C-alpha positions as CSV (number, residue, x, y, z in Angstrom):
1,X,171.3,13.0,32.6
2,X,172.1,15.6,35.1
3,X,175.9,14.7,34.8
4,X,175.7,14.9,31.0
5,X,174.1,18.4,31.4
6,X,177.0,19.4,33.6
7,X,179.6,18.2,31.2
8,X,178.0,19.8,28.3
9,X,177.8,23.1,30.2
10,X,181.6,22.9,30.9
11,X,182.2,22.4,27.3
12,X,180.2,25.4,26.1
13,X,181.9,27.6,28.7
14,X,185.1,26.5,27.1
15,X,183.7,27.0,23.6
16,X,182.4,30.5,24.6
17,X,186.1,31.7,24.9
18,X,186.9,30.7,21.3
19,X,186.0,32.7,18.3
20,X,182.4,32.4,17.3
21,X,183.2,32.3,13.7
22,X,185.7,30.2,12.0
23,X,185.6,31.0,8.2
24,X,181.9,30.6,7.2
25,X,180.9,28.6,10.4
26,X,178.9,30.1,13.2
27,X,178.4,28.5,16.7
28,X,175.9,29.7,19.2
29,X,173.7,28.5,22.0
30,X,171.7,29.0,25.1
31,X,171.3,27.6,28.6
32,X,168.7,27.7,31.3
33,X,168.8,26.8,34.9
34,X,165.4,26.9,36.3
35,X,164.2,26.0,39.8
36,X,160.6,25.6,40.9
37,X,158.7,24.8,44.2
38,X,155.2,23.9,44.5
39,X,153.3,25.0,47.6
40,X,151.4,21.7,48.0
41,X,152.1,18.4,49.6
42,X,151.8,15.1,47.9
43,X,150.9,16.7,44.6
44,X,153.1,17.2,41.5
45,X,152.8,20.0,38.7
46,X,154.7,19.7,35.5
47,X,157.6,17.9,37.4
48,X,157.5,20.3,40.5
49,X,156.5,19.3,44.0
50,X,157.0,20.7,47.6
51,X,160.8,20.5,47.3
52,X,163.1,22.8,45.2
53,X,163.5,21.2,42.0
54,X,165.9,22.3,39.1
55,X,165.2,19.3,36.7
56,X,162.1,20.0,34.7
57,X,162.9,23.1,32.8
58,X,166.7,23.3,32.9
59,X,168.3,22.7,29.5
60,X,171.1,23.6,27.0
61,X,170.7,24.2,23.3
62,X,173.7,24.1,20.9
63,X,173.4,25.5,17.3
64,X,175.8,25.3,14.4
65,X,175.4,27.1,11.0
66,X,177.5,26.8,8.0
67,X,177.1,29.5,5.1
68,X,178.0,28.0,1.8
69,X,177.5,31.3,0.0
70,X,175.1,34.3,0.0
71,X,172.2,32.0,-1.1
72,X,172.7,28.7,0.7
73,X,173.4,27.5,4.3
74,X,172.7,24.7,6.6
75,X,171.8,24.7,10.2
76,X,171.7,22.1,13.0
77,X,170.5,22.4,16.7
78,X,170.8,20.0,19.5
79,X,168.8,20.3,22.7
80,X,169.8,18.6,26.0
81,X,167.3,18.6,28.7
82,X,168.0,17.8,32.4
83,X,164.7,16.0,32.7
84,X,161.8,15.1,30.3
85,X,158.4,15.8,32.0
86,X,156.5,15.4,28.8
87,X,156.9,13.0,26.1
88,X,157.5,15.8,23.7
89,X,160.3,17.1,25.8
90,X,163.2,14.9,25.0
91,X,166.7,15.7,24.4
92,X,168.1,15.2,20.9
93,X,168.3,16.9,17.4
94,X,165.8,19.8,17.3
95,X,166.7,21.3,13.8
96,X,168.5,20.1,10.7
97,X,167.7,22.1,7.6
98,X,169.0,23.6,4.4
99,X,168.2,27.4,3.8
100,X,167.9,28.8,0.3
101,X,167.7,32.7,0.1
102,X,167.2,33.4,-3.6
103,X,166.3,37.2,-2.9
104,X,166.3,39.4,0.1
105,X,162.4,39.0,0.2
106,X,162.3,35.1,0.0
107,X,163.7,32.4,2.1
108,X,163.0,28.7,1.8
109,X,163.9,26.0,4.4
110,X,163.9,22.2,3.8
111,X,164.6,19.5,6.4
112,X,163.8,18.9,10.1
113,X,162.1,22.3,11.4
114,X,160.4,23.8,14.2
115,X,156.6,23.7,13.8
116,X,155.6,27.4,13.8
117,X,152.2,26.9,15.6
118,X,152.7,29.9,17.9
119,X,154.2,33.3,17.9
120,X,157.3,32.1,19.9
121,X,157.5,28.6,18.5
122,X,161.0,29.2,17.0
123,X,162.5,30.3,20.2
124,X,160.1,28.9,22.9
125,X,163.1,27.0,24.6
126,X,165.3,30.3,24.6
127,X,164.1,31.9,27.8
128,X,166.4,34.9,27.2
129,X,164.1,35.9,24.3
130,X,161.1,36.6,26.4
131,X,160.1,38.1,29.9
132,X,158.7,34.9,31.6
133,X,160.6,32.0,32.8
134,X,158.5,29.8,30.6
135,X,155.9,30.8,28.0
136,X,152.2,30.4,29.2
137,X,151.8,26.7,29.2
138,X,148.1,26.9,28.5
139,X,149.0,27.7,25.0
140,X,152.7,26.4,24.6
141,X,152.1,23.0,26.3
142,X,149.3,21.6,24.4
143,X,149.6,18.1,22.6
144,X,150.7,19.9,19.4
145,X,154.2,18.6,18.3
146,X,157.3,20.9,18.2
147,X,159.0,19.8,15.0
148,X,158.2,18.5,11.5
149,X,160.0,17.3,8.4
150,X,159.2,19.3,5.3
151,X,159.6,22.6,3.7
152,X,158.8,26.1,4.9
153,X,159.0,29.4,2.8
154,X,158.7,33.0,4.1
155,X,158.0,36.0,1.7
156,X,158.6,39.4,3.2
157,X,157.7,42.9,1.7
158,X,156.7,46.4,3.1
159,X,157.4,50.1,3.0
160,X,158.4,52.9,5.5
161,X,154.9,52.4,7.3
162,X,154.5,48.7,7.7
163,X,156.1,45.2,7.0
164,X,154.3,42.2,6.0
165,X,155.4,38.4,5.9
166,X,153.5,35.5,4.5
167,X,154.7,32.0,5.5
168,X,153.6,28.7,4.3
169,X,154.8,25.1,5.0
170,X,154.1,21.6,4.2
171,X,155.3,18.3,5.7
172,X,154.8,15.3,8.1
173,X,155.9,14.2,11.4
174,X,155.8,11.3,13.8
175,X,156.7,10.6,17.4
176,X,155.0,10.7,20.8
177,X,152.5,13.1,22.5
178,X,150.4,13.1,25.5
179,X,146.7,13.5,25.4
180,X,145.4,13.6,29.0
181,X,147.0,10.6,30.8
182,X,147.5,8.8,27.4
183,X,151.0,8.6,26.1
184,X,150.7,7.6,22.4
185,X,152.6,7.4,19.2
186,X,151.4,9.5,16.4
187,X,151.8,10.2,12.7
188,X,150.8,13.3,10.8
189,X,150.8,13.7,7.1
190,X,149.6,16.4,4.7
191,X,150.4,19.0,7.4
192,X,149.8,22.4,5.8
193,X,150.0,25.8,7.4
194,X,149.7,29.4,6.5
195,X,150.9,32.3,8.5
196,X,150.5,36.1,8.1
197,X,152.2,38.8,10.1
198,X,151.9,42.5,10.0
199,X,154.2,45.1,11.8
200,X,153.2,48.7,12.1
201,X,155.5,50.7,14.2
202,X,155.6,49.2,17.7
203,X,152.8,46.7,17.1
204,X,152.9,43.2,15.5
205,X,149.8,41.2,14.5
206,X,150.2,37.4,13.7
207,X,147.2,35.0,12.4
208,X,147.6,31.5,11.3
209,X,145.7,28.3,10.3
210,X,147.0,24.7,10.3
211,X,145.6,21.6,8.8
212,X,146.7,17.9,8.9
213,X,145.7,14.2,9.1
214,X,146.5,12.7,12.4
215,X,146.7,8.9,13.3
216,X,147.2,7.8,16.9
217,X,148.8,4.5,18.2
218,X,146.5,3.6,20.9
219,X,146.3,-0.1,21.0
220,X,144.0,-0.3,24.0
221,X,141.4,2.0,22.4
222,X,141.6,0.0,19.2
223,X,140.9,-3.2,21.1
224,X,138.0,-1.7,22.9
225,X,136.7,-0.6,19.3
226,X,136.9,-4.3,18.3
227,X,134.8,-5.4,21.2
228,X,132.3,-2.8,20.7
229,X,132.0,-4.0,17.0
230,X,131.7,-7.6,18.1
231,X,128.6,-6.5,20.3
232,X,127.2,-4.6,17.3
233,X,127.6,-1.2,19.0
234,X,128.8,0.3,15.8
235,X,128.2,4.1,16.7
236,X,130.2,3.7,20.0
237,X,132.9,1.9,18.2
238,X,133.1,4.7,15.4
239,X,133.3,7.3,18.1
240,X,136.7,5.7,19.3
241,X,138.4,6.3,15.9
242,X,142.0,7.2,16.1
243,X,142.5,8.7,12.7
244,X,141.1,11.8,11.3
245,X,141.9,15.5,10.3
246,X,142.9,18.1,12.8
247,X,143.2,22.0,12.5
248,X,144.2,24.8,14.6
249,X,143.6,28.5,14.6
250,X,145.9,31.0,16.1
251,X,146.0,34.8,16.7
252,X,148.8,36.8,18.4
253,X,149.5,40.5,19.2
254,X,152.6,42.1,20.5
255,X,153.1,45.8,21.5
256,X,156.2,47.3,22.8
257,X,157.4,51.0,23.0
258,X,160.4,50.1,24.9
259,X,158.8,51.4,28.2
260,X,155.6,49.3,28.3
261,X,154.6,46.2,26.5
262,X,151.6,43.9,25.9
263,X,151.4,40.4,24.5
264,X,148.4,38.2,23.8
265,X,148.0,34.9,22.0
266,X,144.9,32.8,21.5
267,X,144.6,29.3,19.9
268,X,141.8,26.9,19.1
269,X,142.4,23.2,18.3
270,X,139.8,20.9,16.9
271,X,140.1,17.4,15.4
272,X,137.6,14.8,13.9
273,X,138.7,12.4,16.8
274,X,135.8,12.4,19.4
275,X,138.4,11.2,22.0
276,X,140.3,14.5,21.6
277,X,138.1,17.5,23.2
278,X,138.3,20.9,21.6
279,X,140.8,23.0,23.3
280,X,140.6,26.9,23.5
281,X,143.5,28.7,25.2
282,X,144.9,32.2,25.5
283,X,147.2,34.4,27.6
284,X,147.4,38.2,28.2
285,X,150.5,39.8,29.5
286,X,151.3,43.4,30.5
287,X,154.7,44.7,31.4
288,X,157.0,47.6,32.2
289,X,160.7,47.9,31.3
290,X,162.9,49.9,33.7
291,X,166.4,48.8,32.6
292,X,168.0,46.7,33.7
293,X,164.6,45.4,35.3
294,X,161.4,44.1,33.6
295,X,158.2,43.6,35.5
296,X,155.3,41.6,34.2
297,X,151.8,40.3,35.1
298,X,150.2,37.4,33.1
299,X,146.7,35.9,32.9
300,X,146.4,32.5,31.2
301,X,143.5,30.2,30.7
302,X,142.7,26.9,28.8
303,X,139.1,25.8,28.2
304,X,138.1,22.3,27.4
305,X,134.9,21.2,25.5
306,X,134.5,17.4,25.7
307,X,132.8,15.8,22.8
308,X,129.7,14.0,23.4
309,X,130.1,10.3,23.4
310,X,127.9,7.8,21.6
311,X,127.3,5.2,24.3
312,X,124.8,2.6,23.0
313,X,125.5,0.2,25.7
314,X,122.5,-0.6,28.0
315,X,123.3,-0.3,31.6
316,X,122.2,-2.9,34.1
317,X,121.7,-5.6,31.4
318,X,124.6,-7.7,32.8
319,X,128.0,-7.4,34.5
320,X,129.8,-7.8,31.1
321,X,128.0,-5.0,29.4
322,X,128.2,-2.8,32.6
323,X,132.1,-3.2,32.4
324,X,132.1,-2.4,28.8
325,X,130.2,0.8,29.3
326,X,132.4,1.8,32.1
327,X,135.6,1.3,29.9
328,X,133.9,3.2,27.0
329,X,133.0,6.1,29.3
330,X,136.4,6.3,31.0
331,X,138.1,6.9,27.6
332,X,136.2,10.3,27.2
333,X,136.6,11.2,31.0
334,X,140.3,10.4,31.1
335,X,141.2,11.9,27.6
336,X,140.2,15.4,28.8
337,X,143.3,17.7,28.5
338,X,144.5,20.0,31.2
339,X,142.3,22.9,32.0
340,X,143.8,25.6,34.2
341,X,143.8,29.4,35.1
342,X,146.9,31.0,36.0
343,X,148.0,34.5,37.3
344,X,151.8,35.0,37.1
345,X,153.7,37.9,38.6
346,X,157.3,38.1,37.6
347,X,160.5,40.2,37.5
348,X,163.5,39.9,35.2
349,X,166.9,41.4,35.8
350,X,169.3,41.7,32.9
351,X,172.6,41.3,34.7
352,X,174.6,41.3,31.5
353,X,173.8,41.8,27.8
354,X,173.5,38.1,27.4
355,X,172.5,37.0,30.9
356,X,169.2,37.4,32.7
357,X,167.9,36.4,36.2
358,X,164.3,35.8,36.7
359,X,161.8,35.2,39.5
360,X,158.1,34.4,39.4
361,X,155.1,33.4,41.5
362,X,152.0,31.9,39.9
363,X,148.5,31.2,41.4
364,X,147.3,28.0,39.8
365,X,143.5,27.2,39.7
366,X,142.6,23.9,37.9
367,X,139.2,23.0,36.7
368,X,137.5,19.9,38.1
369,X,138.7,17.5,35.2
370,X,141.1,14.6,35.5
371,X,144.4,16.4,35.8
372,X,144.5,20.1,35.2
373,X,148.2,19.7,34.6
374,X,148.5,18.2,38.1
375,X,149.5,14.6,39.2
376,X,147.2,13.9,42.1
377,X,147.3,10.4,44.0
378,X,144.1,8.7,44.3
379,X,144.1,9.0,48.1
380,X,144.9,12.7,48.1
381,X,142.3,15.5,48.5
382,X,143.3,18.5,46.6
383,X,141.1,21.4,45.3
384,X,143.5,22.1,42.4
385,X,144.4,25.6,43.8
386,X,148.0,26.2,44.8
387,X,151.0,28.5,44.3
388,X,154.2,27.8,42.1
389,X,157.5,29.7,42.7
390,X,160.1,29.9,40.1
391,X,163.6,31.2,39.9
392,X,165.8,31.0,36.8
393,X,168.9,32.1,34.9
394,X,169.0,32.3,31.2
395,X,172.1,32.7,29.1
396,X,172.7,33.1,25.4
397,X,176.3,32.7,23.8
């Protein structure tokens, strides 16, 4: 994959010297080269360890758009990653959709789209578009999926004093996600989302709500359900259901007066599946622009509320039931998602209008749950406190 990334990089450098437009065709893209070093031996964090590693976050995105006329266009985007540290971070086709713009106020998209869960969902992979090297992962690296197949409509209106947009979408999606240590296939249908945005001078507010029906493909848990049913532990079996509804609430705010800026975002995710804990995450960022440099400080946190299990299995009755109880309890213990506090201090240098160099240091403090985003060998003692150093180059063309 690294050789492929290099070959693609050479290709886009060559394309960059060609006219971006040919008739009604537009070609654009972005590239990221991100290096990271974790100040801890024998531990891994999101693909980084105690050696300088450029694989986990480096990528190239290529986008093509064809404008049929003033009302219709088609857009496709491919994303090529140097490595896939999460099951949702794979190379391939990101977008393929048709856009219909009947009026200047209304835009409708149909096809494979980015799921607009968060403020920066549409451009979360385009590092040039934000001050950090990566968006705060407590919010942006949850188990929510990045794309969906369906329809999205945005209606905008306003005045000299404000602008408002209302967005709604409907669709479905399937693929793979990670929940704690479990890597599972999933299907979501009846995915419905509503987003409202308000812009007043230098400030933007965003609020959203999402609902859907989710089904997980966890054969080991389904087998455990069958065993519990055979022992007539029906409540325990029901608590391991892998199908149900899910919803998420999100609120974001951005303030920027060109000298100073503030960003904040909060999200709460809850499902009917007891094996998926409630997640509440947020980040707060303050920064200062002194062109061509930008300085920023971010605090991010994710809190986990583990659902109470329904263990009906008597302890000490016999070895078989003790093993069954242990297997049941381990599902809830191991499915706990990552819980982590992070302080990040960073600087960005806009070397060119389309090229930025970045550097960051992050102090990480994980909670005492199974992972806290870390991969910790069983024979390693680690208090889940360490520092992560990042350098990066972001380019758009």
